[in-house]
C-alpha positions in Angstrom: -0.3 74.1 160.5 -1.8 77.0 162.5 -0.9 80.9 162.6 1.7 80.6 165.5 3.7 77.5 164.2 4.6 80.1 161.1 5.6 83.1 163.6 7.7 80.7 165.2 9.5 79.1 162.2 9.8 83.3 161.5 11.6 84.0 164.9 13.8 81.3 164.8 15.4 82.0 161.3 15.3 85.6 161.9 17.0 84.9 165.0 19.8 82.4 163.0 20.4 85.4 160.6 21.1 88.0 163.2 23.7 85.6 164.9 25.1 85.0 161.4 25.4 88.9 160.7 26.7 89.6 164.3 29.3 87.4 163.5 30.2 88.6 160.4 30.6 92.1 162.2 32.9 90.7 164.5 35.1 89.1 161.8 35.2 92.6 159.9 36.3 94.9 162.8 38.6 91.9 164.0 40.3 92.5 160.4 40.2 96.2 160.0 41.9 96.5 163.4 44.5 94.6 162.3 44.6 96.5 159.1 45.1 99.7 160.9 47.7 98.3 162.9 49.6 97.3 159.6 49.7 100.4 157.9 51.0 101.8 161.2 53.6 99.8 161.1 54.6 100.3 157.6 54.5 104.2 158.1 57.0 104.3 161.2 58.7 101.7 159.8 59.2 104.0 156.4 60.0 107.0 158.4 62.7 105.4 160.8 64.3 104.3 157.7 64.3 107.4 155.8 65.5 109.2 158.6 68.3 106.8 159.3 69.4 106.6 155.3 69.5 110.1 155.6 71.3 110.3 158.9 73.9 107.7 157.8 74.7 109.6 154.1 75.1 112.7 156.2 77.5 111.0 158.4 79.2 109.2 155.6 79.5 112.5 153.4 81.6 114.3 156.5 81.7 117.8 158.0 79.4 120.2 156.1 76.7 117.6 154.3 72.9 118.5 154.7 70.1 116.7 153.8 66.6 117.7 154.1 64.2 114.7 154.5 60.0 114.9 154.5 58.0 114.0 157.2 54.8 113.5 154.7 52.8 114.5 157.8 53.6 111.6 159.6 54.4 113.6 162.8 51.4 114.3 163.6 51.2 110.7 164.9 54.7 109.9 165.6 57.5 110.9 167.7 61.1 110.7 166.7 64.0 110.3 169.1 67.2 108.8 169.1 68.6 105.9 171.8 72.3 105.0 171.4 72.7 104.1 167.8 69.5 104.0 166.5 66.7 106.4 165.6 63.3 105.7 166.9 59.8 106.0 165.9 57.0 106.1 168.8 53.8 105.6 168.7 50.6 104.5 171.0 52.9 102.4 172.9 54.5 101.1 170.2 58.3 101.6 169.0 59.7 100.5 165.9 63.9 101.6 165.3 66.4 101.6 162.2 70.1 101.2 163.2 72.7 104.3 162.3 75.9 104.5 161.7 76.9 106.8 164.8 75.7 107.6 168.3 76.6 110.9 168.1 72.7 112.1 166.9 70.9 115.4 168.4 67.6 115.2 167.8 65.1 118.4 168.3 61.6 119.8 167.0 58.6 120.9 167.9 55.2 120.7 167.0 54.7 118.9 163.4 57.4 119.8 160.9 57.3 119.8 157.2 60.6 118.1 156.7 64.0 117.4 158.8 67.1 119.0 158.1 70.1 116.8 158.7 73.4 118.0 158.9 76.9 117.1 159.8 79.0 119.2 162.4 82.0 117.8 162.9 81.7 115.4 165.5 77.6 115.1 165.6 75.1 115.2 163.2 71.9 117.5 164.1 68.6 116.4 163.0 66.1 119.9 163.4 62.6 119.6 162.9 62.0 123.0 159.5 58.2 124.1 158.7 
């Protein structure tokens, strides 16, 4: 057995190890992307559910009822709007919504509010961003 044969076996083993490493890195990357997407869905669902719960509670409580719902810094990643009788949370081309008890809803905020103030004004529920 000469020196050339040992070198060739080393190259073959090294190539096999490199292929295993590349497969492991690609599998980890795919799982990590899936985890990040699942985390975004979880956060968006939490925000939509909290806002819908607050809006529905204020609507049922009647005129003059008010409630504050903290955003927990989530609006840096999400956009909140209303469509029909749902509250929608949008991010990077994705949409998640939660049902509402009323269609009479007005959502307004600029920037990244620290909380939403939800107020029943009689015939409408106003959702305003507050610092």
